C-alpha positions in Angstrom: 95.6 80.4 100.4 92.3 80.6 102.3 91.6 83.4 104.7 89.5 83.3 107.8 86.6 85.7 108.0 84.8 86.5 111.2 81.0 87.1 110.9 78.9 88.7 113.7 75.2 89.2 113.8 74.6 92.6 115.5 71.4 94.4 116.4 70.6 97.3 114.1 70.9 100.1 116.7 73.2 103.1 117.3 76.5 102.3 118.8 76.8 98.5 118.0 79.4 98.9 115.3 81.4 101.4 117.4 81.3 99.0 120.4 82.8 96.2 118.3 85.5 98.5 117.0 86.2 99.6 120.6 86.6 96.0 121.8 89.1 95.4 118.9 90.9 98.7 119.7 91.2 97.9 123.4 92.8 94.6 122.4 95.1 96.3 119.9 93.6 94.5 117.0 93.4 96.2 113.6 90.7 95.5 111.0 92.0 94.9 107.5 88.7 94.9 105.8 85.0 94.8 106.6 81.6 94.8 105.2 78.2 95.4 106.8 74.9 94.2 105.4 71.7 95.2 107.2 68.1 94.4 107.6 65.5 96.3 109.7 66.4 94.4 112.9 70.0 93.2 112.6 73.2 93.5 110.5 75.8 91.0 109.5 79.3 92.3 110.1 82.1 90.5 108.2 85.7 91.1 109.2 89.1 90.2 107.8 91.7 90.5 110.6 95.3 89.3 110.5 95.1 87.9 114.1 91.6 86.6 113.7 92.0 84.1 116.6 92.8 86.9 119.1 89.9 89.0 117.6 87.5 86.1 118.0 88.5 85.5 121.6 88.1 89.2 122.5 84.7 89.5 120.8 83.4 86.3 122.4 84.6 87.4 125.8 82.5 90.5 125.2 79.5 88.2 124.7 79.3 88.3 120.9 78.6 85.1 118.9 81.3 84.8 116.1 81.2 82.5 113.1 84.4 81.7 111.2 84.2 81.2 107.4 86.8 80.5 104.8 87.2 83.1 102.0 89.7 83.9 99.4 91.3 87.1 98.4 91.6 87.5 94.6 93.6 90.2 92.7 91.3 91.8 90.1 92.9 93.7 87.3 91.8 97.3 87.2 90.6 97.3 83.6 87.4 96.7 81.8 86.5 93.0 82.0 88.9 92.3 84.9 86.2 91.2 87.3 84.2 89.6 84.5 87.1 87.2 83.6 87.3 86.0 87.2 83.5 85.5 87.5 83.5 83.6 84.1 86.2 81.2 85.4 84.1 80.6 88.5 80.9 80.2 86.5 82.6 77.8 84.1 83.7 75.8 87.1 80.1 75.7 88.3 80.9 77.7 91.4 78.5 80.2 93.0 79.7 83.5 94.5 77.7 83.7 97.7 79.0 87.2 98.3 82.1 89.4 97.8 83.5 92.7 98.9 86.5 94.9 98.3 89.6 95.0 100.4 91.2 98.2 101.5 94.6 97.5 99.8 96.0 97.3 96.3 98.4 94.9 94.7 101.2 96.3 92.6 100.1 97.0 89.1 96.7 98.6 89.8 94.8 95.5 90.9 92.1 95.7 93.5 91.7 92.9 96.0 88.2 91.3 96.3 87.2 88.9 99.0 85.1 86.0 97.7 82.9 83.6 99.6 82.2 80.7 97.3 80.0 77.6 97.8 83.2 75.5 97.4 86.4 77.3 98.4 88.8 74.4 97.5 87.4 74.0 94.0 87.4 77.8 93.6 91.1 78.0 94.4 91.8 75.2 92.0 89.9 76.6 89.0 91.1 80.2 89.6 94.8 79.0 89.9 94.5 76.9 86.8 93.1 79.9 84.9 96.1 82.0 86.0 94.1 84.2 88.4 96.2 85.6 91.3 94.9 84.4 94.7 96.5 86.4 97.6 97.6 84.5 100.6 97.8 85.8 104.2 101.5 86.6 104.1 101.2 88.7 101.0 98.0 90.3 102.1 99.0 91.3 105.6 102.8 91.7 105.1 103.0 92.9 101.5 105.3 90.1 100.4 
């Protein structure tokens, strides 16, 4: 149920993000989701890509340093308190959300998909599953099954 996320530290200058997207395009790799956080000097680009091994190889061949991280995709009900319930389960399990961001897809029934990086992914999967929270695996996420 874990997903691999690729993280890249990039210099904060014009054209860097476009260059990374060009490398992926040239290798026929599609980005499923991304987030970019910046500072004055650099940014951290985080990517969810179905064929992450191919993407990692292409980006490393281009000279970029790539870090792999385990994350989980969680279906969040689109209603008041939907996200709160999930965060409460994680808090009650003494888990810390290091960061999270939205995914560019929706699950049937008006649920958004949020990507979570937790301090303990395995425990996070366990407490969320026990609480009846829907964790989205690779096959469902990328193939709609």
